[in-house]
Structures are given as structure tokens and as C-alpha cells.
N, C-alpha and C positions, 0 to 999 in steps of 0.2 A: 504493500500500500504506500510505503514511503516514496517509491519511485514516481508516483503520480504528482508529487509535490515539486519536483525539479526537472522532470523530463517531459518532452512533448507527449501528447496523448497517445499517438500511434506507437511510440517506443515503449511507453508504460504498459499499453495493452499487450504488446508483444512479450514483454517480460512476464506479465500475469498469465498469459496463455502458455508460455513455456513452463512456468512453475506448476501449472495445473497438469501438465503432461508428464512430469517427472514421476517415475515409479520407484517408490522407496522400499517396497517389499517384493523381491523377486526370489522365489524359492522353488525352482524347477526340480523335478526328479533327476536323479543321476541316470544318465543314458544307459540303456541296457547293454550297449556295446562295450562299456567299461567293465572289465573284469576286476574282481576283488572288491572288498568292502571298504569304503572310505571311513576314516575316523570322523567323529562328530565335528571336530574343528576343521578337517579337510572339506567336509560337506559345506560348512559355513564359508570357507574360502571359495569354493566353487560358486556358491550363491552370491558372494560378493562380486566375482568376476561376471556372473550372469547379469547382476544389477548394473554393472558398468555398461555392458553391451546393450541392455534394454533401454538405456538412456543416452546411447551414443557418447558415452564417456570413455576415456582411457584411464589407466590407473597403475598403481604400484602395489605388488604383493611383496611385502617386506618381512615375511616370517623368518625366524631363526633357521639356520642350517639344520637339516635333519627332520624337518616337519613335513616334507613332501610337497614342496612347491611345484615340482615337475608333474606329479600326479594330478594336482589340482588344475594345472594349466592344460594338461591333456584331456581331462574331463570337460573343462570349459570349451576346448576346441571341438571336441566330439559333439557337444550340445550345440555349439555355434553352427557347425556344418548342417545339422538337422534343423535347427530352429530358423535360421535365416536363409537356408538353401544356398550352398556354396556356388552353384551354377558353374562348376569347374574352377572356381577360384581356389588356389592353394594358399597355405599359410607359411610363414617364414619364422624360423628361430635363429637368432644370432647369439652365439655363446663363445666362451673361451675354447681353445683347442682341446683342453684337458677334459671337457665335459661333453664334447660332441658325441662320442660313443654312448654316453649315458642316456641321451635322448632316444637313441635307437633301442637300447636295452629296455628302458622304461615303457616305450610305446609298444614294443613287441610283447612285453609282459602284461600290460594293462589294457591296451587297445590294439590287438593284433590285426584288426581290420583296417587300421590306418596305414596308408602307404607312405613310408618315410624314405626320403632320399638324403643321405649324408654326402655333402660335397667336399671331397678331399682336394688337397692342393694340386695333385696331379690332374684331377678332373678340370679344374679351372685353367690350368696351363694348357691342357689339350683343347679347351674351348676358347682360348685367348681371352681369359678373364670374363667369359660370358656364362650366364646361368644355364643356357640350353632351354629346352621346352619345359616351362613351369608346370604344365598340366600332367606331366608324367608322374607326379606324386601329390599327395594331399598335404604333406608337410616337408619343407626343405630346411635343412639344418646346415648352417655355415658358421665360420668363425669370424671374429672381428677384423682380422686382416683381410679376409675375403670380402667383407662388407665394403672396405675402402677400395680394393682393387677392382671389384665388379660393380661399383656404384651405378654406373650408367645402365648396365643390364638390369639391375635390381629395381631401379626407379621406374623402369618402363613397364613393370608388372603391377597390376591392381591386386593387392593381396587381400585375402579374407581377414587375416590377422597377422600382426607382427609382434613377436615376443623378444625382448632383450633379456637374456639370462645373464646373471652377474652384471646387472645394469651399471655398476660403478665404473665400468669401462667407458661410459660417456659422461663421467662426472665433470670433465673439463669441457664446457660448452663451446669453446673455440676450436677444439680438436677436429681433425678430419673425420674421426670416427663418429663424434656427436653430430656433426653436420650431415654426414651420410645417413645416419639413422633418422634424423628429422626429415630428410627428403623422401623417405619411403612413403608410398601411397597405400593407405589402408583405412578402413573404418573402425578397426579394433586394435588398440595399442596397449601393450602390457609390458611393464618393467618388473623383473624379478631380481630381488637383491636382499641380502641379510643386513646390509649397511647403507640405508638411504642417505645418511649423512656420515661420510667417512672422515673428512678432514675439515671441511668448512661448510657453511650454510649454503653456499652457491652450488654444492653438489646436488642438493635437493632441487634447486631451480632447474638445473640441467636435466634431471630425470623427468620433471614435470613438463619441461619445454618439449620433450618428446611425447610423453603420455597425454598431456592436456595442454596443448599450445595456447598461451595467452592467459591461463588461469592465474598465474602469479605475476602478470604484467611482463614488461621487458626487463632485461637484466638491470638496467639503471634504476627503474622503478622498484624492483624487488629489493635491491641493496638499500635504497632510501627508506622504503616502507617498513622493512623488518630489521632495522638497525637497533639491536638490543641496547646499545650505549645511549642512544637518543630517546628510546622508548622502552621502559621496563616491561610493558605488556606486549611488546612486538612478537616474542616467541609464542605467546598464548594466542595471539591473533593468527599467526602463521599456522599453528596446529589446527585451529578451527577451520582455516581456509582449505587445508589439504585433507582433512579428515574424511570427506565424502569420496576421496579418490585414492586413499592409501590404507592398506590393512597391514597391521604389524602385530604379530603374536610371538611371544617367547616360549621356550620349552616349559619354563616354570608356570606359565599361565594356562597352557592347554594340554601339555603332555608330561606331567610330573613323573610318570612311570618310565619314561625314556632315560637311558643313562646319559651322564654328562659326556660331552665330546672329549675324546682322547687325542692328544697331539703328541707325536713322536718325531724327534729329530734324528735323521739318519745321515751320517757323514760318509761320503764316497770319495775315493781318490781318483783323480784323472789319470788315464793311462794312454800310452801310445799316441795316436794322432790327436786325440783330444788335448793331451798335455802340451804337445808341440804348438797347436793352434792357440791355446790359452797363453802360453809364454810369448808367442809372437804378438798377440793382441796386447798383452800387458806391456811389452817393450815399446810398442807403437804409442800407447797411451802415455807412457812415461816420457817419451821423446816429445810428444805434443805439449805436455805440461811444461817441460823444460824450455821448449821454444817460446811458449807464451810468457813464461816468467822472464826470459831473456829480453823479449820485446818490451815488456813493461819497464824493465830496468834501463 
């Protein structure tokens, strides 16, 4: 109602109409094609993703590691294909090289009917950094390096959904990776990350610039509006602003029965060709450092 006090009538009416269209309760059944039983919090996560799509929103799934973000995303994709009718539109996952295989394993385990194509580096080189026929699979999985090298080919495709796994890879909004991600064409955008804010508040802006472009204003407006030094309530306002588009759960909140994450450091000695290449690179770096120091003197 406040919009009518300072906006033209046609714009105020458009806002009222859009507000009336928003669906706040979206709780579809888990698709029958998804094998296995989702835990209650995973079903809630699926409902959150369905709510985003039902309202033409994008968002961030920021659950802790180990809570099954991949399963929740696969369930959402399966529902999305049936709900909106893919009409031959494939979906795209961009992730680090280390988890590319995991998407294939999880899809084969929980949604075996989903046609998944993993694009290996040799595939891209053979196709001259082009994706090939996107309709040959329901879900294409590439890494962030391939996102940059095949940007032109990827932008030409109208994707059903685009998922950025380990979304902190686009935390620098000025990077080529972030720019390439924002240029992708899709009506359903999802970022998956356990650390939506890794080093600075701008990390969150970059994630939202992909998922919900404009919701936090431009970069300058964001920095000014949510400066905690100038406004002690800035972080509270920011939390309220992103709450409809970001879901964050910790193990302690939803899965206390799961064991704590175990980290183990393994030290390996370089051997043979690896050791020689490392020593050559180390020597080159030392020479460059010495040359720079000499120039300054």
C-alpha cells in the first residue's frame, strides 16, 4: 500500500498485482522418478527450490556440506522437467573438476532416468571449445574452466536451469568466471554453496547478481546501503532482503545424528617428472622476484 503514496498509479498497480501473484506455499510431491527417500529437511529444501521456480525467482541453497544439496537439486530438476515441460531444453551444472564425477554418480543412483553428459577436457578440445548438441542429454555437467573457454557456445543455448555448484567460484564479480555465469540464458538459476559469505560481504552480492539480478541493486548501491560502519542495522536489513531467496541449514539444526566432518591431512612427496617441473617453476618464480626487486632498487 505504501507504494501508492510515491509512485505513479500504473506502477503501484503493477506492484500490487505482482504481490498478489507470489506463491508462498509450494509443496509438491517428490517425483516418482527419484529413487530413495528424502530426509525431512531435504524435502523442505526441494520445496524451497520449487517455490523459487513457481515465482520465477532464482536463489541460493547454502546448506552445510554433507546435507545432500546435490540430491535436493536433482529432485528439483526432475520436478522442473515434468512441471514446466522441458520441451527439449537441457539443464546445465557448472562445478569444480573435483566434483564433476559426483554429479554422474548421484544422478545414476537417485534419478537413473536422467540423461547426464559429463564434458571432459578432451571433449571440449575435440569440439574446439564448443558444447556440441545440447539436446543429447537432459543435464550437462562442466567445470568452471570450461565455462570460461566455451562461453560463446554456452550462451547460445536457452537452458531449462543453470546450477552453480560450489558457487564461491564466482565470489569475485569482476572475474571472467562470474561474468560468464551471469551471461547464461535460463529461467531457473540456482547457486549451491556451504559458504555464501567466505571473505567479504561482496561475495554474497556476486552470488545474488547471478541468482537474482538486481535484487541487491548494483555493486555501488549495495556497498553504500549495507555498510555496517555507517548503519548498525545494515546487516539485519540485508538478511531480511535475501531471506526469500536463500536457504541455509547447518548439521546441528537439521541432522544432529550425522557425524561431524572429519578432515585428514595427507602429505605426499613429489617424484620424478613432477619434482623436476616443480623445481623449474620454483626457480623461475625466484628469478622473477629477484628481477622485480632489482628494478625497484
